[in-house]
C-alpha positions, 0 to 999 in steps of 0.5 A, spaced: 096 236 647 096 231 652 101 227 654 103 220 652 101 214 655 105 211 659 105 203 663 102 205 669 106 204 676 103 202 683 107 203 689 108 198 693 106 202 700 098 204 696 095 197 698 091 192 695 084 191 697 082 184 698 075 184 700 070 180 696 077 177 693 075 181 687 077 176 680 083 182 677 088 186 681 085 193 686 088 198 690 086 203 695 091 209 692 087 215 697 088 216 704 080 216 708 075 222 706 076 221 699 073 222 693 074 222 685 068 225 681 065 221 676 063 216 671 065 220 666 072 223 668 078 220 670 082 222 676 088 219 672 093 225 670 094 224 663 100 220 663 098 215 669 102 218 674 098 221 678 090 221 682 086 226 682 081 226 689 077 231 694 079 229 701 072 232 704 073 235 712 066 231 714 064 224 712 057 227 714 052 232 716 050 238 712 055 242 708 055 248 710 056 255 705 065 256 706 066 249 708 072 247 706 075 241 702 083 239 700 084 238 693 089 232 694 094 229 689 097 222 689 103 219 686 102 213 683 109 211 683 111 213 690 105 213 694 105 220 697 099 224 696 099 232 697 095 237 699 095 241 693 090 246 694 084 248 699 077 250 695 070 252 699 067 250 692 065 243 692 058 238 694 058 231 697 058 227 690 062 230 685 067 234 689 069 240 686 069 238 680 077 236 678 079 235 671 085 233 668 088 240 664 092 238 658 098 235 662 100 232 668 101 239 672 094 242 670 088 241 674 082 244 673 076 245 678 072 249 682 072 254 688 067 260 691 069 266 693 066 267 700 066 275 700 062 276 694 059 268 694 060 268 687 064 260 684 069 261 679 074 256 676 080 254 678 087 253 673 092 249 677 099 248 677 099 244 683 107 242 683 108 250 683 102 252 686 101 258 681 094 258 679 088 262 675 080 264 676 075 264 670 069 265 672 063 261 671 067 255 674 067 248 671 063 241 670 067 238 665 073 239 661 074 237 654 079 231 652 086 235 650 084 240 657 084 246 653 076 249 655 071 248 660 064 247 660 059 249 666 051 251 666 050 255 673 053 250 680 050 254 685 043 252 682 044 246 681 042 244 689 034 246 687 034 239 682 039 235 686 043 236 692 052 233 691 053 237 685 055 244 684 057 249 689 054 251 697 053 259 697 048 262 701 041 259 701 038 268 699 044 268 693 041 261 690 036 265 684 030 261 681 030 262 675 023 262 673 021 260 664 027 259 659 031 266 660 035 267 655 041 270 660 044 263 663 045 256 660 050 253 658 057 256 659 064 256 655 071 258 657 077 258 654 081 255 660 088 258 657 085 265 656 080 265 661 075 267 657 067 265 657 062 266 654 053 263 654 054 257 648 046 256 649 042 259 653 035 256 656 030 259 651 034 257 645 035 250 648 028 249 648 026 254 641 032 252 636 033 244 638 031 239 633 027 234 634 023 237 639 016 240 640 015 245 644 008 244 646 008 248 653 008 255 656 016 255 657 014 261 662 010 257 666 016 253 668 021 253 672 028 250 670 035 250 670 042 246 667 044 240 669 049 235 667 055 238 662 059 233 659 064 234 653 064 228 647 072 224 647 073 228 641 071 234 643 067 235 638 060 235 642 057 237 648 052 234 652 048 238 656 042 236 659 036 240 664 031 240 669 024 243 669 017 243 673 012 247 674 013 254 677 007 252 682 011 247 685 012 248 693 020 245 694 026 246 697 034 244 695 033 237 692 027 237 688 022 230 687 025 227 681 018 224 679 016 232 678 021 233 674 022 234 666 029 231 664 031 233 658 038 231 653 042 236 649 048 236 644 050 242 641 057 243 637 062 247 641 060 253 636 053 252 637 051 249 631 048 243 630 043 243 636 038 236 638 034 234 643 036 227 642 032 224 649 026 229 650 022 229 656 016 224 655 022 218 656 024 220 662 017 219 665 018 212 667 024 214 669 031 214 666 038 217 669 045 217 668 048 218 660 054 219 658 058 219 651 061 213 648 068 213 645 066 214 639 063 221 640 056 219 637 052 216 640 050 217 649 048 211 654 043 212 659 039 207 664 032 208 662 025 204 664 021 206 657 014 204 657 015 202 664 019 195 662 023 195 667 030 198 667 035 198 662 042 200 658 040 204 652 043 208 646 042 212 642 045 218 636 047 224 639 041 226 633 036 222 636 036 216 631 037 209 633 034 209 639 035 202 642 036 197 648 045 197 649 044 191 653 038 185 652 039 181 656 040 184 663 037 189 667 041 197 667 042 200 673 048 205 677 052 208 671 054 205 666 058 206 659 060 202 654 068 200 653 072 202 647 071 195 644 063 195 643 063 188 646 063 190 654 060 196 659 062 196 666 056 199 670 056 199 679 048 199 683 045 203 688 044 199 694 036 199 693 037 196 686 037 189 689 045 187 687 048 189 695 049 183 700 048 182 706 055 187 709 052 193 704 057 191 698 055 192 691 059 189 685 062 193 679 057 189 674 061 186 667 057 185 662 059 182 655 054 183 649 057 177 645 057 172 650 050 176 653 054 175 660 054 178 666 060 177 672 062 181 678 070 182 678 069 187 684 065 188 690 066 194 695 062 197 700 058 203 700 053 203 704 055 209 708 049 209 713 048 217 713 042 220 713 044 225 708 042 223 701 047 227 698 053 223 702 051 216 699 058 213 697 057 211 689 063 208 686 063 212 679 066 207 675 070 211 670 075 209 665 082 211 665 083 214 657 088 207 657 081 203 657 085 198 661 085 201 669 077 204 672 078 208 678 072 208 683 070 210 690 068 205 696 067 204 703 074 201 707 073 201 715 068 206 714 071 211 711 071 214 704 077 212 700 078 212 692 081 205 688 083 203 682 082 197 677 085 193 673 082 190 668 086 187 663 085 180 666 078 181 663 080 184 656 086 180 655 092 185 657 
């Protein structure tokens, strides 16, 4: 089990962030060239004392196979940072998919064996440097850190750059049809045992509700996101597929992709397809679990009526707009209180000011109001799309502190914001 949460203490040497006069306390907690993982994973350790991030070797240009990045841990109480590991298993958006394990000593993330070019997972006791490998790597860890779930890290680049690992292009397989030997893999990080939880073929043939009205052999498809529910009792995974005759390189045109969302139990039972691909043709993005582990939220431009934030039960029931008074954007999450939604925005979505700073949007479902307690620059100027700076605001398990990415003086940094004043804490 995870350790007990303690009050977060942030050392005075970690500077306050004051650009654009934030309405709440914000700290810059990493050295330059750092990023945290995603909006569904807290980089803050279970107790609230440590912060894990990836420090990249540069902030632009194409990542080459074997390029090294550093897993760093910041002690928030002392302000000191420590290089815990050097990895070759990373990309520019999700880094090395760093997750905390069951306690403050354990980190879970990816690496690549450059002799075989096989990705693998790492379980690291960072204070001692002791580490173990597991075969299929990690995208997301269970809330107790015991299990890791992942698709095929090397093939994620076919549909989108930035989320898996880099290996030589001739080592990245194409997946035609609905293969029965690949899909979602589940690893016990304590024993290292890994198994195929659900194949691509079974996902499309077994899910409820679902009408498989196409010849799966005519498609190319891959597993992308894989996420445990907050209670660890379910897994959400997404697939991306398209007609196999479409010519493409890494980073598929999303307008040509069919997206599906599935949920399943870790024992392989109760497979559902709550958001099938016809819903995404308008389009949609960024699905994640709610705190009750029974619903999913996402941005969706359903029926071309404008991007909104929607909510749906994990079995496909009760599909409706969560936010009716404001547009959807970025990476939305529903607070545990059921009243507030937090999200960021992309530069193209219309909220950025003339300095390239976008807001963290704070939506109150009860009062039907929107405020912008923090603004952060994200315009890196990079022509490489995978190097864009997405804040990815992620709640810590105390449901008070939020970690997010941004730019200061043109360099990537990661921040912690205290939303306590907005929550009455």
